[in-house]
C-alpha positions in Angstrom: -70.0 63.1 -124.4 -72.1 61.5 -122.5 -72.9 61.4 -118.8 -74.5 58.2 -116.6 -74.3 57.2 -113.1 -73.5 54.1 -112.2 -76.3 52.6 -111.9 -77.8 53.6 -114.8 -74.4 51.9 -116.3 -74.9 48.7 -115.1 -78.5 48.5 -116.4 -77.5 49.8 -119.8 -74.2 49.0 -120.4 -74.5 47.7 -124.3 -75.7 51.0 -124.7 -72.7 52.8 -123.5 -70.7 50.2 -124.7 -71.8 50.8 -128.1 -71.1 54.8 -127.7 -67.5 54.1 -126.4 -67.2 51.6 -129.8 -68.8 54.1 -132.3 -65.9 56.9 -131.2 -67.8 58.3 -128.1 -66.6 59.1 -124.5 -69.2 58.1 -121.6 -68.2 59.7 -118.5 -69.6 57.5 -115.6 -70.6 59.9 -112.3 -71.3 58.7 -108.6 -73.5 60.6 -106.7 -73.0 63.3 -109.3 -69.0 63.4 -109.9 -67.4 61.9 -112.3 -65.6 59.0 -111.5 -63.9 57.6 -115.0 -64.3 57.9 -118.4 -65.3 55.1 -120.9 -63.3 55.0 -124.4 -63.0 53.1 -127.0 -59.5 51.4 -126.9 -57.0 52.5 -129.7 -55.7 50.0 -132.1 -54.7 47.2 -130.1 -51.5 45.0 -130.0 -50.9 41.7 -129.2 -48.6 41.2 -126.6 -46.1 39.2 -129.0 -45.1 42.6 -130.7 -45.1 44.4 -127.3 -42.4 42.0 -126.5 -40.8 42.4 -129.8 -41.2 46.6 -129.6 -39.9 46.9 -125.7 -36.4 44.2 -127.3 -35.7 46.3 -130.1 -35.5 49.2 -127.3 -33.3 47.8 -125.3 -35.9 47.4 -122.4 -36.3 44.1 -122.8 -34.1 40.6 -123.2 -35.9 37.9 -124.5 -35.4 34.5 -123.1 -33.8 31.7 -125.5 -35.6 28.6 -124.3 -36.9 26.6 -121.4 -36.1 28.0 -118.1 -33.6 26.0 -116.2 -35.5 23.9 -113.2 -33.4 25.4 -110.9 -34.5 28.9 -111.3 -38.0 27.8 -110.7 -37.8 27.7 -106.8 -37.0 30.9 -104.7 -33.2 30.9 -103.8 -32.8 29.5 -99.9 -31.0 32.7 -98.1 -27.5 32.0 -97.2 -26.3 30.9 -93.8 -24.1 34.1 -92.7 -22.2 35.0 -90.1 -25.4 37.4 -89.2 -27.2 33.7 -87.9 -24.9 33.9 -85.1 -25.6 37.9 -84.4 -28.8 37.5 -84.0 -28.5 34.2 -82.0 -26.5 36.6 -79.7 -28.5 39.4 -79.8 -31.8 37.1 -79.0 -29.7 35.9 -75.5 -29.1 38.8 -74.5 -32.6 39.4 -74.2 -33.2 36.5 -72.9 -30.5 37.1 -69.8 -32.0 40.9 -70.0 -28.3 42.5 -70.5 
C-alpha cells in the first residue's frame, strides 16, 4: 500500500495511476489523514449488460420503443377543490380573521 498527499498526487498522478492499474492501492492523505483510496476497477461491465442483469432480477422493466410525447412533459397539477381552500385561507389572512 502506498500513501501520498494530495499535492504530490496532483503532481505525479500518472505514476500513482500506474500503481493502481497494476493491483496496488494508493491511500490519499490530506494533512496526514487518509481521505480516499485509489484502486484499479474490477472487471467493468457496460451499461447494457447491467440493464439486462437488472431486468432479469426483476428490478428494472425495459422499455419497448420510443417514449410517447405526452410523457416527455411533466404533468400539470390538477385544479382541485384545494384551490378554493387556499383562496379562502388567503382571504382570511388579508381580512385579519
